Backbone as CSV, one residue per row, in Angstrom:
resi,resn,N_x,N_y,N_z,CA_x,CA_y,CA_z,C_x,C_y,C_z
1,UNK,0.860,-0.909,0.002,0.003,-0.054,-0.220,0.953,1.267,0.135
2,UNK,0.617,2.076,-1.098,1.427,3.303,-0.945,1.196,4.514,0.076
3,UNK,1.998,5.295,0.240,2.114,6.501,1.057,0.775,7.392,0.582
4,UNK,0.389,7.671,-0.791,-0.790,8.198,-1.334,-1.932,7.637,-0.819
5,UNK,-2.121,6.247,-0.943,-3.172,5.502,-0.338,-3.428,5.390,0.625
6,UNK,-2.586,5.758,1.491,-2.680,5.806,3.322,-3.200,7.442,3.496
7,UNK,-2.762,8.075,2.783,-2.701,9.691,3.088,-4.423,9.757,2.558
8,UNK,-4.755,9.588,1.741,-6.230,9.723,1.591,-7.213,8.905,1.917
9,UNK,-6.810,7.637,2.514,-7.653,7.153,3.515,-7.800,7.848,4.989
10,UNK,-6.824,8.382,5.252,-6.781,9.329,6.564,-7.247,10.536,6.535
11,UNK,-7.179,11.085,5.018,-8.077,12.539,5.053,-9.580,12.083,4.849
12,UNK,-10.150,10.834,4.317,-11.778,10.484,4.381,-11.802,10.095,5.779
13,UNK,-11.169,9.411,6.275,-11.323,9.115,7.534,-11.418,10.438,8.702
14,UNK,-10.495,11.225,8.602,-10.974,12.736,9.255,-11.967,13.536,8.913
15,UNK,-12.403,13.587,7.560,-13.515,14.150,7.018,-14.784,13.707,7.769
16,UNK,-14.921,11.814,7.893,-15.906,11.031,8.238,-16.376,11.712,9.605
17,UNK,-15.071,11.832,10.390,-15.275,12.343,11.833,-15.898,13.718,12.077
18,UNK,-15.365,14.446,11.097,-15.994,15.853,11.101,-17.592,16.028,10.458
19,UNK,-17.812,14.922,9.414,-19.221,14.778,9.096,-20.245,14.491,9.974
20,UNK,-19.650,13.545,10.828,-20.323,13.082,12.272,-20.594,14.303,12.983
21,UNK,-19.693,15.078,13.015,-19.792,16.242,14.299,-20.614,17.300,13.620
22,UNK,-20.560,17.509,12.278,-21.439,18.515,11.413,-22.805,17.718,11.650
23,UNK,-23.280,16.629,11.482,-24.450,16.052,11.679,-25.290,16.410,13.135
24,UNK,-24.530,16.378,13.889,-24.902,16.810,15.311,-25.073,18.191,15.342
25,UNK,-24.106,18.809,14.736,-24.146,20.414,14.674,-25.567,20.727,14.057
26,UNK,-25.854,20.262,12.835,-26.923,20.592,11.991,-28.027,20.471,12.955
27,UNK,-28.278,19.032,13.454,-29.406,18.794,14.312,-29.680,19.843,15.370
28,UNK,-28.645,20.209,16.174,-28.697,21.220,17.124,-29.103,22.508,16.744
29,UNK,-28.552,22.979,15.679,-29.252,24.221,14.826,-30.602,24.182,14.383
30,UNK,-30.927,22.880,13.566,-32.627,22.877,13.491,-33.288,22.841,14.614
31,UNK,-32.808,22.416,15.972,-33.652,22.467,17.114,-33.422,23.763,17.777
32,UNK,-32.520,24.599,17.581,-32.392,25.856,17.928,-33.452,26.597,17.374
33,UNK,-33.514,26.370,16.004,-34.292,27.319,15.108,-35.867,27.201,15.509
34,UNK,-36.183,25.717,15.867,-37.632,25.598,16.173,-37.930,26.395,17.384
35,UNK,-36.987,26.003,18.567,-37.300,26.549,19.747,-37.269,27.971,19.885
36,UNK,-36.362,28.788,18.837,-36.314,30.140,18.866,-37.491,30.764,18.181
37,UNK,-37.750,30.112,17.142,-39.023,30.577,16.460,-40.455,30.318,16.480
38,UNK,-40.438,29.329,17.494,-41.902,28.885,17.871,-42.720,30.007,18.565
39,UNK,-42.115,30.760,19.123,-42.680,32.083,19.943,-42.935,33.353,19.055
40,UNK,-42.417,33.187,17.915,-42.801,34.168,17.370,-43.547,33.750,15.849
41,UNK,-44.181,32.569,15.956,-44.854,32.055,14.798,-45.835,32.726,14.144
42,UNK,-46.405,33.460,15.272,-47.608,34.296,14.138,-46.867,35.553,13.713
43,UNK,-45.577,35.880,13.928,-45.120,37.037,13.226,-44.582,36.796,12.025
44,UNK,-44.102,35.824,11.858,-43.513,35.017,10.408,-44.223,33.758,10.121
45,UNK,-44.553,33.967,9.050,-45.413,32.653,8.205,-44.391,31.462,8.548
46,UNK,-45.172,30.064,9.411,-44.699,29.025,9.681,-43.633,28.602,8.747
47,UNK,-43.986,28.388,7.264,-42.965,27.858,6.399,-41.790,28.604,6.338
48,UNK,-41.395,29.735,6.797,-40.323,30.661,6.570,-39.486,29.969,7.898
49,UNK,-40.243,29.373,8.706,-39.204,28.959,10.195,-39.288,27.327,10.121
50,UNK,-40.116,26.529,9.772,-40.070,25.486,9.861,-39.518,24.610,8.730
51,UNK,-39.431,25.109,7.552,-38.844,24.724,6.204,-37.243,24.860,6.734
52,UNK,-36.656,25.850,6.923,-35.386,25.943,7.037,-34.760,25.160,8.410
53,UNK,-35.776,25.129,9.147,-35.088,24.084,10.361,-35.353,22.318,9.772
54,UNK,-36.040,22.054,8.732,-36.228,20.894,8.524,-35.490,20.412,7.532
55,UNK,-34.947,21.408,6.746,-33.768,21.325,5.555,-32.112,21.096,6.663
56,UNK,-32.238,21.675,7.683,-30.723,21.745,8.666,-31.016,20.140,8.766
57,UNK,-32.204,19.546,9.575,-32.167,18.362,10.154,-32.014,17.198,8.921
58,UNK,-32.398,17.547,7.821,-32.177,16.650,6.641,-31.059,16.666,6.209
59,UNK,-30.213,18.026,6.184,-28.876,17.938,5.634,-28.013,17.257,7.101
60,UNK,-28.273,17.174,8.149,-27.525,16.571,9.305,-27.895,14.783,9.096
61,UNK,-28.906,14.437,8.724,-29.164,13.152,8.286,-28.482,12.484,7.113
62,UNK,-28.271,13.454,6.109,-27.313,13.140,5.432,-25.887,13.153,5.428
63,UNK,-25.659,14.271,6.377,-23.973,14.052,7.034,-23.608,12.691,7.830
64,UNK,-24.681,12.327,8.370,-24.510,11.176,9.118,-24.176,9.935,8.294
65,UNK,-25.091,9.841,7.171,-25.052,8.906,6.106,-23.458,8.960,5.543
66,UNK,-23.296,10.147,5.169,-22.046,10.650,4.518,-21.039,9.879,5.211
67,UNK,-20.740,9.958,6.860,-19.873,9.848,7.630,-20.065,8.311,7.524
68,UNK,-20.997,7.480,7.597,-21.128,6.064,7.622,-20.259,5.608,6.505
69,UNK,-20.626,6.172,5.262,-20.067,5.657,3.813,-18.733,5.924,4.015
70,UNK,-18.275,7.280,4.394,-16.981,7.795,4.644,-15.905,6.807,5.402
71,UNK,-16.448,6.620,6.719,-15.791,5.513,7.538,-15.694,3.774,6.919
72,UNK,-16.795,3.390,5.841,-16.764,2.611,5.050,-15.880,2.381,3.894
73,UNK,-15.337,3.436,3.430,-14.401,3.788,2.308,-12.841,3.949,2.767
74,UNK,-13.094,4.621,4.343,-11.543,4.541,4.721,-11.187,3.187,5.436
75,UNK,-12.124,2.394,5.863,-11.892,1.013,6.505,-11.766,-0.103,5.535
76,UNK,-12.760,-0.487,4.854,-12.831,-1.469,3.954,-11.962,-1.554,2.600
77,UNK,-11.693,0.019,2.077,-11.142,0.158,0.767,-12.131,-0.329,-0.127
78,UNK,-13.440,-0.156,0.139,-14.331,-0.290,-0.958,-14.907,0.745,-1.912
79,UNK,-14.562,0.320,-2.966,-14.974,1.308,-4.272,-16.613,1.915,-4.131
80,UNK,-17.673,1.013,-3.780,-18.940,1.215,-3.538,-19.046,2.146,-2.493
81,UNK,-18.548,2.076,-1.224,-18.701,2.805,-0.432,-17.685,4.379,-0.409
82,UNK,-16.880,4.526,-1.362,-16.253,5.294,-1.824,-17.044,6.346,-2.959
83,UNK,-17.827,5.576,-3.779,-18.775,6.368,-4.554,-19.820,6.846,-3.608
84,UNK,-20.486,6.140,-2.789,-21.567,6.496,-1.929,-21.129,7.615,-1.107
85,UNK,-19.854,7.685,-0.523,-19.407,8.900,0.052,-19.632,10.010,-0.885
86,UNK,-19.137,10.094,-1.934,-18.562,11.098,-2.946,-20.255,11.433,-3.206
87,UNK,-21.117,10.504,-3.325,-22.761,11.269,-3.725,-23.309,11.475,-2.594
88,UNK,-23.105,11.270,-1.255,-23.660,11.815,-0.442,-23.105,13.524,-0.045
89,UNK,-21.560,13.307,-0.329,-21.119,14.604,-0.298,-21.224,15.598,-1.579
90,UNK,-21.701,15.189,-2.415,-22.311,16.334,-3.640,-23.421,16.259,-3.268
91,UNK,-24.554,15.602,-2.907,-25.925,16.035,-2.786,-25.910,16.969,-1.414
92,UNK,-25.014,16.827,-0.455,-24.877,17.857,0.807,-24.689,19.283,0.198
93,UNK,-23.227,18.919,-0.885,-23.040,20.155,-1.302,-24.129,20.921,-2.252
94,UNK,-24.949,20.569,-2.819,-26.084,20.934,-3.734,-27.034,21.465,-2.832
95,UNK,-27.518,20.925,-1.469,-28.496,21.424,-0.841,-27.918,22.683,-0.335
96,UNK,-26.717,22.643,0.592,-26.327,23.834,0.981,-26.032,25.090,0.060
97,UNK,-25.829,24.895,-1.117,-26.032,25.815,-2.415,-27.094,26.623,-2.523
98,UNK,-28.186,25.464,-2.450,-29.466,26.156,-2.594,-29.865,26.673,-1.337
99,UNK,-29.512,26.201,-0.315,-29.856,26.984,0.805,-29.367,28.410,0.937
100,UNK,-28.060,28.472,0.724,-27.650,29.796,0.883,-28.012,30.887,-0.225
101,UNK,-28.442,30.468,-1.582,-29.056,31.377,-2.488,-30.363,31.670,-1.888
102,UNK,-31.399,30.513,-1.266,-32.605,31.309,-0.757,-32.455,32.231,0.516
103,UNK,-31.440,32.033,1.006,-31.522,32.808,2.310,-31.141,34.189,1.954
104,UNK,-30.249,34.348,0.763,-30.141,35.671,0.150,-31.526,35.960,-0.282
105,UNK,-32.336,35.251,-0.933,-33.496,35.774,-1.710,-34.703,36.165,-0.723
106,UNK,-34.599,35.425,0.561,-35.768,35.447,1.552,-35.117,36.511,2.351
107,UNK,-33.871,36.822,2.406,-33.384,38.279,3.442,-33.930,39.619,2.732
108,UNK,-34.313,39.580,1.458,-34.611,40.694,0.735,-36.471,40.919,1.173
109,UNK,-37.142,39.911,1.602,-38.412,39.918,1.696,-38.749,39.917,3.213
110,UNK,-37.791,39.695,3.755,-38.217,39.446,5.654,-38.746,40.898,5.774
111,UNK,-38.693,42.284,5.488,-39.544,43.224,6.304,-40.952,43.406,5.619
112,UNK,-41.122,42.970,4.682,-42.637,43.021,3.981,-43.342,41.918,4.624
113,UNK,-42.592,40.527,4.805,-43.299,39.515,5.363,-43.609,39.690,6.896
114,UNK,-42.462,40.241,7.654,-42.659,40.344,8.968,-44.020,41.665,9.216
115,UNK,-43.686,42.618,8.328,-44.767,43.698,8.799,-45.916,43.237,8.585
116,UNK,-46.507,42.721,7.359,-47.598,41.882,6.916,-48.285,41.066,8.241
117,UNK,-47.469,40.166,8.461,-47.627,39.251,9.709,-48.214,39.941,11.118
118,UNK,-47.419,40.742,11.249,-47.360,41.392,12.628,-48.567,42.205,12.727
119,UNK,-49.038,43.198,11.722,-50.358,43.461,11.457,-51.406,42.438,11.548
120,UNK,-51.579,41.718,10.625,-52.247,40.695,10.751,-52.402,40.212,12.183
121,UNK,-51.348,39.769,12.816,-51.583,38.912,14.174,-52.227,40.264,15.086
122,UNK,-51.948,41.679,15.069,-52.287,42.650,15.958,-53.875,42.896,15.942
123,UNK,-54.402,42.545,14.793,-55.732,42.551,14.478,-56.484,41.450,15.255
124,UNK,-55.283,40.325,15.371,-56.218,38.887,15.871,-56.106,38.974,17.426
125,UNK,-55.187,39.876,17.936,-55.031,39.917,19.250,-56.374,39.920,20.417
126,UNK,-57.160,40.260,20.202,-58.373,40.116,20.895,-58.989,38.666,20.604
127,UNK,-58.985,38.021,19.732,-59.759,37.169,19.569,-59.080,35.776,19.344
128,UNK,-57.719,35.840,19.470,-56.822,34.308,19.512,-55.759,34.459,20.609
129,UNK,-56.016,33.087,21.684,-54.947,33.149,22.495,-53.485,33.023,21.877
130,UNK,-53.416,32.390,21.284,-52.028,31.834,20.595,-51.492,32.849,20.119
131,UNK,-52.228,33.784,19.383,-51.561,35.302,18.879,-51.302,35.966,20.033
132,UNK,-52.134,36.542,21.083,-51.993,37.227,22.048,-50.625,36.819,22.629
133,UNK,-50.575,35.197,23.049,-49.363,34.661,23.905,-48.156,35.088,23.096
134,UNK,-48.298,34.831,21.857,-47.172,35.218,20.762,-46.303,36.719,20.659
135,UNK,-47.491,37.477,20.775,-47.080,39.118,20.814,-46.773,39.649,21.742
136,UNK,-47.415,38.689,22.926,-46.872,39.095,24.241,-45.667,39.010,24.561
137,UNK,-45.283,37.492,24.404,-43.757,37.305,24.433,-42.729,38.417,23.642
138,UNK,-43.261,38.475,22.487,-42.308,39.300,21.667,-41.931,40.655,22.193
139,UNK,-43.079,41.408,22.356,-43.269,42.528,23.338,-42.144,42.643,24.614
140,UNK,-42.558,41.514,25.357,-41.462,41.457,26.386,-39.985,41.323,26.328
141,UNK,-39.748,40.137,25.402,-38.527,39.644,25.196,-37.618,40.775,24.346
142,UNK,-38.277,41.209,23.492,-37.464,42.302,22.561,-37.730,43.844,22.700
143,UNK,-38.416,44.227,24.186,-38.788,45.648,24.611,-39.021,46.344,23.440
144,UNK,-40.433,45.715,22.822,-40.869,46.576,22.022,-42.394,46.885,22.240
145,UNK,-43.122,47.612,21.360,-44.628,47.933,21.360,-45.170,48.102,19.943
146,UNK,-46.175,47.275,19.627,-46.852,47.304,18.374,-45.868,47.152,17.364
147,UNK,-46.304,47.173,15.988,-45.825,47.034,14.682,-44.794,48.009,14.455
148,UNK,-44.758,49.299,14.025,-44.441,50.172,13.683,-43.898,51.089,15.125
149,UNK,-44.815,51.418,16.157,-44.550,51.880,17.210,-45.709,51.801,18.216
150,UNK,-45.494,52.124,19.467,-46.621,51.931,20.260,-48.113,52.506,19.535
151,UNK,-48.464,53.487,18.961,-49.164,53.907,18.421,-49.976,53.105,17.568
152,UNK,-49.250,52.005,16.846,-49.756,51.117,16.116,-51.149,50.100,16.731
153,UNK,-51.119,50.397,17.993,-52.268,49.615,18.531,-53.379,50.519,18.420
154,UNK,-53.415,51.475,18.399,-54.624,52.426,18.152,-55.768,52.150,17.271
155,UNK,-55.515,51.583,15.934,-56.610,51.076,14.900,-57.100,49.844,14.872
156,UNK,-56.042,49.180,16.018,-56.632,47.448,15.905,-57.968,47.247,16.818
157,UNK,-58.591,46.076,16.695,-59.552,45.709,17.442,-59.328,46.275,18.978
158,UNK,-57.978,45.724,19.342,-57.834,45.932,20.865,-57.714,47.734,21.032
159,UNK,-57.390,48.061,19.984,-57.438,49.782,20.457,-58.765,50.060,20.646
160,UNK,-59.571,49.792,19.687,-60.916,50.144,19.778,-61.696,49.822,20.941
161,UNK,-61.316,48.389,21.305,-62.065,47.966,22.660,-61.384,48.860,24.013
162,UNK,-59.932,49.290,24.010,-59.115,50.017,24.759,-58.929,51.047,24.517
163,UNK,-59.609,52.209,24.230,-59.408,53.573,23.698,-57.950,54.137,24.475
164,UNK,-57.161,54.481,23.813,-55.504,55.114,24.345,-55.004,54.397,25.363
165,UNK,-55.057,52.877,25.047,-54.396,51.818,25.931,-53.661,51.176,24.869
166,UNK,-52.736,50.722,25.777,-51.784,49.420,25.144,-51.607,48.240,25.968
167,UNK,-51.202,47.116,25.461,-51.178,46.050,26.341,-50.144,46.047,27.199
168,UNK,-50.590,45.351,28.646,-49.383,45.451,29.586,-47.985,44.947,29.203
169,UNK,-48.068,44.224,28.195,-46.658,43.328,27.825,-45.881,44.895,27.056
170,UNK,-46.393,46.046,26.896,-45.544,47.046,26.615,-44.728,47.749,27.651
171,UNK,-45.291,47.407,28.770,-44.896,48.109,30.135,-43.386,47.827,30.405
172,UNK,-42.499,48.521,30.846,-41.068,48.336,30.997,-41.169,47.519,32.477
173,UNK,-42.260,47.481,33.174,-42.524,46.888,34.654,-43.898,46.356,34.588
174,UNK,-43.598,45.100,35.160,-45.034,44.458,35.406,-45.722,45.010,36.222
175,UNK,-45.323,45.854,37.429,-46.412,46.228,38.138,-47.264,47.318,37.168
176,UNK,-48.602,46.754,37.430,-49.910,47.543,36.520,-49.913,48.903,37.000
177,UNK,-49.667,49.009,38.167,-49.920,50.289,39.076,-48.973,51.415,38.594
178,UNK,-47.513,50.970,38.231,-46.476,51.944,37.846,-46.685,52.153,36.334
179,UNK,-47.483,50.855,35.719,-47.606,51.454,34.229,-48.671,51.963,33.906
180,UNK,-49.537,52.487,35.224,-50.784,53.016,34.745,-52.085,52.414,33.974
181,UNK,-51.894,50.705,34.105,-53.108,49.904,33.392,-52.596,50.310,31.931
182,UNK,-51.316,50.690,31.185,-51.349,50.941,30.050,-52.068,52.185,29.416
183,UNK,-52.579,53.112,30.230,-53.440,54.252,29.952,-52.523,54.960,29.551
184,UNK,-52.299,55.648,27.958,-51.332,56.667,27.566,-51.684,57.954,28.044
185,UNK,-53.048,58.035,28.325,-53.291,59.428,28.524,-52.772,59.667,30.043
186,UNK,-52.906,58.921,31.119,-52.479,58.929,32.349,-50.991,59.222,32.167
187,UNK,-50.267,58.749,31.338,-48.494,58.360,31.334,-48.235,60.211,30.697
188,UNK,-49.125,60.567,30.099,-48.420,61.862,29.476,-47.147,61.928,28.861
189,UNK,-46.087,62.938,29.376,-44.839,63.232,28.583,-43.988,61.808,29.309
190,UNK,-44.318,61.461,30.323,-43.632,60.221,30.606,-43.756,59.052,29.799
191,UNK,-44.649,59.062,29.258,-44.886,57.773,28.365,-43.432,56.756,27.937
192,UNK,-42.727,57.412,27.657,-41.368,56.721,27.008,-40.501,56.165,28.113
193,UNK,-40.868,56.496,29.126,-40.277,56.106,30.619,-41.122,55.044,30.949
194,UNK,-42.099,55.002,30.701,-43.251,53.722,31.304,-43.028,52.597,30.529
195,UNK,-43.420,52.902,29.472,-43.451,51.946,27.926,-42.446,51.839,27.218
196,UNK,-42.318,50.859,26.225,-41.468,50.428,25.248,-41.833,51.268,24.063
197,UNK,-41.462,52.427,23.375,-41.999,53.129,22.198,-41.478,52.565,21.109
198,UNK,-40.529,51.778,20.905,-40.191,51.181,19.286,-40.993,50.128,19.011
199,UNK,-40.924,49.965,17.520,-41.823,48.930,17.303,-41.009,47.967,17.202
200,UNK,-42.144,46.575,17.066,-41.501,45.084,17.236,-41.006,44.703,15.746
201,UNK,-41.290,45.311,14.594,-41.036,44.879,13.053,-39.719,44.960,12.791
202,UNK,-39.362,46.002,13.574,-37.712,46.265,13.084,-36.841,45.260,13.623
203,UNK,-37.242,45.028,15.231,-36.256,44.081,16.174,-36.416,43.016,15.628
204,UNK,-37.891,42.430,15.216,-38.049,41.057,14.529,-37.302,40.980,13.397
205,UNK,-37.265,41.730,12.180,-36.578,41.720,11.471,-34.987,41.353,11.573
206,UNK,-34.449,42.532,12.724,-33.191,42.478,12.789,-32.618,40.917,13.232
207,UNK,-33.724,40.419,14.296,-33.136,39.062,14.916,-33.155,38.137,13.838
208,UNK,-34.183,37.971,12.779,-34.107,37.009,11.692,-32.855,37.185,10.677
209,UNK,-32.563,38.477,10.377,-31.358,38.696,9.737,-30.397,38.137,10.409
210,UNK,-30.010,38.451,11.731,-28.835,37.727,12.329,-28.481,36.523,12.102
211,UNK,-29.907,35.735,12.700,-29.699,34.352,12.533,-29.449,34.141,11.148
212,UNK,-30.037,34.330,10.040,-29.661,34.169,8.878,-28.322,34.027,8.487
213,UNK,-27.769,35.444,9.162,-26.121,35.732,8.747,-25.500,34.273,9.205
214,UNK,-25.843,34.114,10.786,-25.195,32.931,11.147,-25.208,31.715,10.493
215,UNK,-26.581,31.197,10.162,-26.586,30.161,9.282,-25.869,30.209,8.122
216,UNK,-25.816,31.350,7.406,-25.248,31.464,6.290,-23.503,31.209,6.533
217,UNK,-23.197,31.755,7.463,-21.775,31.717,7.740,-21.472,30.476,8.194
218,UNK,-22.173,29.513,8.763,-22.069,28.016,8.895,-22.006,27.149,7.559
219,UNK,-23.258,27.632,6.955,-23.233,26.642,5.738,-21.924,26.932,4.783
220,UNK,-21.342,28.200,4.545,-20.062,28.373,3.965,-19.022,27.714,4.509
221,UNK,-18.751,27.332,5.851,-17.656,26.703,6.331,-18.022,25.399,6.177
222,UNK,-19.162,24.654,5.940,-19.543,23.455,5.589,-19.270,23.261,4.311
223,UNK,-19.438,24.166,3.268,-18.944,23.753,1.777,-17.679,23.694,1.899
224,UNK,-16.693,24.511,2.415,-15.276,23.946,2.393,-15.065,22.676,2.766
225,UNK,-15.555,22.259,3.731,-15.475,20.570,4.703,-15.912,19.950,3.257
226,UNK,-17.012,20.160,2.714,-17.613,19.506,1.610,-16.757,19.276,0.213
227,UNK,-16.019,20.297,0.186,-15.360,20.190,-0.891,-14.221,19.523,-0.814
228,UNK,-13.344,19.527,0.443,-12.293,18.704,0.530,-12.784,16.958,0.816
229,UNK,-14.182,17.131,1.197,-14.709,15.672,1.113,-14.897,15.325,-0.175
230,UNK,-14.883,15.810,-1.131,-15.078,15.258,-2.528,-13.504,15.283,-3.314
231,UNK,-12.741,16.111,-2.694,-11.800,15.950,-3.601,-10.972,14.545,-2.798
232,UNK,-11.202,14.565,-1.322,-10.475,13.054,-0.912,-11.305,12.153,-1.599
233,UNK,-12.756,11.992,-1.728,-13.306,10.514,-1.960,-12.631,10.389,-3.604
234,UNK,-12.383,11.541,-4.470,-11.957,11.486,-5.786,-10.517,10.617,-5.730
235,UNK,-9.848,11.006,-4.558,-8.407,10.912,-4.829,-8.522,9.236,-4.181
236,UNK,-9.339,8.650,-3.430,-9.508,7.352,-2.785,-9.638,6.665,-4.269
237,UNK,-10.957,6.945,-4.867,-11.037,6.197,-6.156,-10.131,6.246,-7.110
238,UNK,-9.322,7.196,-7.447,-8.290,7.500,-8.099,-7.254,6.058,-7.918
239,UNK,-6.911,6.546,-6.321,-5.955,5.229,-5.642,-6.442,3.885,-6.250
240,UNK,-7.891,3.420,-5.835,-8.258,2.274,-6.200,-8.307,1.771,-7.853
241,UNK,-8.316,2.641,-8.491,-8.194,2.553,-9.935,-6.594,1.947,-10.216
242,UNK,-5.777,3.036,-9.734,-4.311,2.960,-10.045,-3.785,1.547,-9.454
243,UNK,-4.277,1.102,-8.367,-4.171,-0.243,-7.645,-4.588,-1.243,-8.587
244,UNK,-5.474,-1.183,-9.162,-6.226,-2.383,-10.151,-5.513,-2.509,-11.248
245,UNK,-5.119,-1.376,-11.685,-4.260,-1.520,-12.913,-2.949,-1.929,-12.751
246,UNK,-2.300,-1.539,-11.649,-0.882,-2.427,-11.139,-1.056,-3.944,-11.030
247,UNK,-2.080,-4.459,-10.287,-2.664,-5.567,-10.271,-2.478,-6.613,-11.352
248,UNK,-3.338,-5.808,-12.156,-3.507,-6.449,-13.559,-2.323,-6.430,-14.314
249,UNK,-1.399,-5.435,-14.213,-0.291,-5.574,-15.093,0.847,-6.357,-14.284
250,UNK,0.959,-6.310,-13.173,1.643,-7.805,-12.631,1.165,-8.991,-12.877
């Protein structure tokens, strides 16, 4: 066995270990996306949150299968395993390229999507328990109020039923006495010190863009790994071919 063959097997073996780690990482990221976005599901259409998470979990499964075929290629010196490893690596490469392209396309539409869903959700604040829970969570966690700003509540059904009021989750303190029950008239000039005055659309938009940025950076890092995997598997296949020619010649 030549030095080149040993080296190529070592590369594939190391890449297989990295693929296994990457599979665990992709599952962790998919779980993180689901856990993070479940509380803003009414502000962002579900297919914009569940689909990316599902893709990451799928890619994680492909990484796992690729790792298994890589271990097979490195240990058993099987041409079939090497071809399978290359196929899984190439499939994952194509999926990540598609995910990166879609993330850039989606990034341009984030503001319109979040703005539309936020306004629709605010109109359902009185009638839907799940919508109310999501909006309250976002307002408390992101320290915001309404879609554009706190005055966005005025034309909504909630604003009609509670004139000149905002939900208590707009308050900077959970103490309803300090917050004056969300009565804007009683707050007067002290409004900005009692409630959050900035809108939630911009903050949710920034939050999603930041996560897309991290996911994109991770995808690019994985692409480098995949390129190395394809090169390594091709080299192993070439070594198998050279070895077979040598055996026939001898």
